[in-house]
C-alpha positions in Angstrom: 0.0 0.0 0.0 1.3 3.5 -0.9 2.4 5.8 1.9 0.2 8.9 2.5 3.4 11.0 2.3 3.4 14.4 3.9 0.2 16.3 4.8 -0.1 19.9 6.0 -3.2 20.8 8.0 -4.5 24.4 8.2 -7.2 25.5 10.7 -7.9 27.4 13.9 -5.6 25.2 16.0 -3.5 25.9 19.0 -5.9 28.3 20.8 -7.2 26.0 23.5 -10.6 25.7 21.8 -11.8 22.2 22.6 -13.9 21.9 19.4 -11.1 22.8 17.0 -8.7 20.5 18.9 -11.3 17.7 18.7 -11.4 18.1 14.9 -7.6 18.0 14.7 -7.5 15.0 17.0 -10.1 13.2 14.8 -8.2 14.0 11.5 -4.8 13.0 12.8 -6.2 9.8 14.4 -8.0 8.8 11.3 -4.9 9.5 9.0 -2.6 7.5 11.3 -5.0 4.5 11.2 -4.6 4.5 7.4 -0.8 5.0 7.6 1.1 5.1 10.9 4.1 6.6 9.1 2.3 9.6 7.6 4.1 12.8 8.2 1.8 15.5 9.5 2.5 19.2 10.0 -0.1 21.6 11.5 -0.2 25.3 11.1 -0.9 26.5 14.7 -1.3 29.5 16.9 1.0 27.8 19.5 3.2 25.3 17.6 4.9 23.9 20.7 1.6 23.0 22.4 0.2 21.5 19.2 3.3 19.5 18.6 3.3 18.1 22.1 -0.4 17.4 22.3 -0.7 15.7 18.9 2.8 14.4 18.3 3.1 16.2 15.0 5.3 18.8 13.4 3.9 22.3 13.8 4.6 25.8 12.3 3.4 29.1 13.6 0.4 30.5 11.7 2.2 33.9 11.4 5.6 32.6 10.3 5.5 33.1 6.5 8.9 31.5 5.9 8.0 28.5 8.1 4.7 28.0 6.3 6.4 28.3 2.9 9.0 25.7 3.9 6.3 23.4 5.1 4.2 23.9 1.9 7.3 23.1 -0.3 7.7 19.8 1.5 4.0 18.7 1.6 2.0 16.5 -0.8 -1.4 17.6 0.3 -3.0 20.6 2.1 -6.1 19.9 4.2 -7.8 23.2 4.8 -10.2 22.6 7.7 -12.2 21.5 9.4 -14.4 24.1 11.0 -15.8 27.4 9.9 -12.7 28.9 8.5 -14.1 30.6 5.4 -16.4 33.3 6.8 -16.0 37.0 7.6 -18.6 37.5 10.3 -15.9 37.6 12.9 -13.1 39.1 10.8 -12.3 39.9 7.1 -8.7 39.3 7.9 -9.4 35.7 9.1 -11.1 34.9 5.7 -8.2 36.4 3.7 -5.7 34.5 5.8 -7.2 31.1 5.2 -7.8 31.9 1.5 -4.1 32.9 1.2 -3.0 29.5 2.6 -5.1 27.8 -0.1 -3.8 30.1 -2.8 -0.2 29.5 -1.8 -0.6 25.8 -2.0 -2.1 26.0 -5.5 0.6 28.4 -6.6 3.2 25.9 -5.5 1.4 23.1 -7.3 0.3 21.3 -4.2 -2.9 19.2 -4.0 -5.6 21.0 -1.9 -8.7 19.6 -0.2 -11.2 21.8 1.6 -11.9 19.4 4.4 -15.4 19.3 5.9 -15.5 23.1 5.9 -18.4 25.1 7.2 -18.7 27.9 4.7 -20.1 31.4 5.4 -21.5 33.7 6.0 -19.3 35.6 3.6 -20.4 39.2 3.0 -19.3 41.7 0.4 -18.8 41.2 -3.4 -15.0 41.3 -3.3 -14.7 38.7 -0.5 -17.2 36.4 -2.3 -15.3 36.8 -5.6 -12.0 36.0 -4.0 -13.5 32.9 -2.3 -14.9 31.7 -5.6 -11.6 32.2 -7.5 -9.4 30.6 -4.9 -11.7 27.7 -3.8 -12.5 26.7 -7.3 -8.8 25.8 -7.7 -9.0 23.2 -5.0 -8.7 19.6 -6.1 -11.5 18.5 -3.8 -14.1 20.5 -1.8 -16.1 18.9 1.0 -18.4 20.7 3.3 -20.1 19.6 6.5 -23.7 20.9 5.8 -26.1 21.7 3.0 -26.0 25.4 3.8 -22.3 25.5 3.0 -23.0 23.9 -0.3 -25.6 26.4 -1.1 -23.3 29.3 -0.1 -20.5 28.1 -2.4 -23.0 27.5 -5.2 -24.4 31.0 -4.8 -20.8 32.3 -5.1 -20.4 30.6 -8.5 -18.9 27.2 -7.6 -21.0 24.5 -9.2 -22.8 22.1 -6.8 -21.3 19.2 -8.8 -17.8 20.2 -7.5 -18.8 20.1 -3.8 -19.5 17.0 -1.7 -21.6 17.3 1.5 -20.0 15.2 4.3 -19.8 15.6 8.1 -17.5 17.1 10.7 -14.4 15.0 11.4 -15.4 14.8 15.1 -18.1 12.3 14.2 -15.3 9.8 13.5 -14.3 9.7 17.1 -15.4 6.9 19.4 -17.9 7.6 22.1 -16.9 8.6 25.6 -16.0 6.0 28.3 -18.9 5.9 30.7 -17.0 4.8 33.8 -14.3 7.3 33.2 -17.0 10.0 32.9 -18.4 9.0 36.2 -15.0 9.3 37.8 -14.5 12.8 36.4 -18.0 13.9 37.6 -17.3 12.5 41.0 -14.0 14.3 41.2 -15.9 17.5 40.6 -18.2 16.7 43.5 -21.2 15.7 41.5 -23.7 13.2 43.0 -23.7 10.3 40.6 -27.2 9.2 41.8 -28.8 12.4 40.6 -29.3 13.9 37.1 -26.7 16.4 35.7 -27.5 19.1 33.2 -24.5 20.6 31.3 -24.2 24.1 30.0 -21.5 24.8 27.3 -21.6 28.6 26.8 -19.5 31.2 25.0 -19.1 35.0 24.9 -21.4 36.8 22.5 -23.1 40.1 22.1 -26.0 40.7 24.5 -24.4 38.8 27.4 -26.1 41.0 30.1 -29.5 39.7 28.9 -28.8 36.1 28.0 -26.7 35.5 31.1 -29.8 36.2 33.2 -31.9 33.9 31.1 -29.4 31.0 31.4 -29.2 31.6 35.2 -33.0 31.5 35.4 -33.1 28.3 33.4 -30.5 26.6 35.6 -32.5 27.6 38.7 -35.7 26.2 37.2 -34.0 23.0 36.1 -32.8 22.4 39.6 -36.2 23.2 41.1 -38.3 21.1 38.7 -36.1 18.1 38.1 -33.7 18.1 41.1 -30.9 18.5 38.6 -27.3 19.4 39.3 -25.8 22.0 37.0 -22.4 21.6 35.5 -20.8 24.4 33.5 -18.4 23.0 30.8 -16.1 25.6 29.3 -14.7 24.5 26.0 -12.2 27.4 25.6 -10.2 28.7 28.6 -10.3 31.2 30.0 -13.1 32.9 28.0 -15.8 30.3 28.4 -15.0 29.9 32.1 -15.4 33.6 32.7 -18.9 33.6 31.2 -19.9 30.4 33.0 -18.8 31.9 36.3 -20.9 35.0 35.6 -24.0 32.9 34.9 -23.5 30.8 38.0 -23.1 33.9 40.1 -26.4 35.2 38.7 -28.3 32.2 39.9 -30.5 32.5 42.9 -29.0 29.4 44.5 -25.5 28.1 43.9 -26.0 24.8 45.7 -25.5 21.8 43.4 -23.7 24.0 40.8 -20.4 22.8 39.6 -17.7 24.2 37.3 -15.1 22.4 35.1 -12.1 24.4 36.1 -9.4 23.1 33.8 -8.8 22.2 30.2 -9.5 18.7 29.2 -8.4 16.5 26.3 -10.9 15.6 23.6 -11.3 12.2 25.2 -12.0 13.7 28.6 -14.6 16.0 27.3 -16.3 13.0 25.6 -16.1 11.0 28.8 -17.5 13.8 30.9 -20.4 14.7 28.6 -21.3 11.0 28.3 -22.4 11.2 31.9 -24.9 14.0 31.5 -28.7 13.8 31.4 -29.0 16.8 29.1 -26.7 19.2 27.4 -27.6 22.9 26.7 -25.0 24.4 24.4 -23.9 27.3 22.3 -20.6 25.6 21.6 -21.0 23.5 18.5 -18.7 20.7 19.4 -20.2 20.3 22.9 -23.4 19.5 21.0 -21.5 17.0 18.8 -20.0 15.3 21.8 -23.5 15.0 23.3 -24.9 13.5 20.0 -22.1 11.0 19.8 -22.8 9.9 23.3 -26.6 9.6 23.1 -27.1 12.6 25.4 -30.3 14.7 24.7 -29.2 18.1 23.6 -30.6 21.5 22.8 -28.7 24.2 20.9 -28.8 28.0 21.4 -27.9 29.5 18.1 -25.5 32.4 17.9 -24.5 31.8 14.3 -26.1 30.2 11.2 -23.5 27.4 11.4 -25.2 26.2 14.6 -28.6 26.0 12.9 -27.1 24.2 9.9 -25.1 21.8 11.9 -27.8 20.9 14.3 -30.3 20.4 11.5 -27.9 17.9 10.0 -27.9 16.0 13.3 -31.7 16.2 13.5 -31.2 18.0 16.8 -33.1 20.8 18.6 -32.4 24.5 18.4 -34.4 26.1 21.2 -33.9 29.7 19.9 -31.3 32.3 18.9 -29.1 33.9 21.5 -30.7 37.3 21.1 -34.2 35.9 21.8 -33.6 33.0 24.2 -35.6 32.9 27.4 -35.4 30.8 30.5 -39.0 29.7 29.9 -38.1 28.3 26.4 -35.2 26.3 27.8 -37.3 24.8 30.6 -40.1 24.0 28.1 -37.8 22.1 25.8 -36.1 20.4 28.7 -39.5 19.0 29.7 -39.8 17.5 26.2 -36.3 16.0 26.2 -36.1 14.9 29.8 -37.2 11.3 29.3 -35.2 10.8 26.1 -31.8 9.1 26.0 -30.7 10.3 22.6 -31.9 7.2 20.8 -34.2 9.1 18.4 -31.1 10.6 16.6 -29.0 7.4 16.5 -29.7 6.6 12.8 -28.7 10.1 11.7 -25.6 10.1 13.9 -24.5 6.8 12.5 -24.9 8.2 9.0 -22.8 11.2 10.0 -20.1 8.9 11.4 -20.0 7.0 8.1 -19.7 10.3 6.2 -16.8 11.4 8.4 -15.0 8.1 7.7 -15.7 8.5 3.9 -14.2 11.9 4.0 -10.9 10.6 5.4 -10.9 8.1 2.6 -11.2 10.9 0.1 -8.2 12.7 1.7 -6.2 9.4 1.6 -7.0 8.9 -2.0 -6.1 12.4 -3.0 -2.8 12.2 -1.0 -1.8 9.0 -2.9 -2.4 10.5 -6.4 
């Protein structure tokens, strides 16, 4: 069997974001299953941390000469996964990731847009650049139908784009017993239900923090639930979680994950929940993989698209969400165990595996 050679991965890595690190973990793990000798280099915000965590070579994302050297010695660029190509958060971010793709093509390297979440991309110039550069990729895969529609609207034929799923769906489920151990270590009573909140900073925090706090109080009162705040990016998510906890009427039976976890540990921990309420996309994915009922609070179209693909539940958008809505949906979900979405999740798992096969085939060409 042919070696996979050298693969360069570009994404939002090295910033202690558990979702992005989970994607990277999934990609690297799957590639090494295909070829243990594959040489992987990651473009990272913190190369030393990425190299140590994933046992790969790493180059700083703002080291042009280092990136050029890595590109000259690669066979395939994987751009993704995640929502890299969008300019809601920053025009500079979009131009940065497009420049990485453009450099690879300029140097004659094979390029795969890997399970990307595309958009929103606003502005005629930005949309034109995205079309011109992405149309040069050897293979384009996206993780939802909305991303396909966005690329198509920018002028890239639908026939050139494959809809797949996020790489994280290729990960195995969490370890239940290890999850119980982690919960017990946090002080959680394993004989009572636990509701997880995975929140992130966003505009309008003064309002929605009160609503989350009210919902947490109501869940404790109605269901006897314990509340566990699960930050996926430190310290930002932890700061917001602490603010919400402080706004609750009663802090009894309220717990906080106070340190970064590995992808496996997040999976283990979330596998022990009774319900997950999340803004963070990959907290919702972890719940889905582990048959934990979930409800999403949407702060970005990518959440709606992604959750729709999982056949999950979006309770409302972050600017409108109320404690009453959260409690009402919790009542609907309380007796579920995630089984209703298993067929869809299994299909997403298969798609994630197929997408790795596509990368492998492209690397060996």
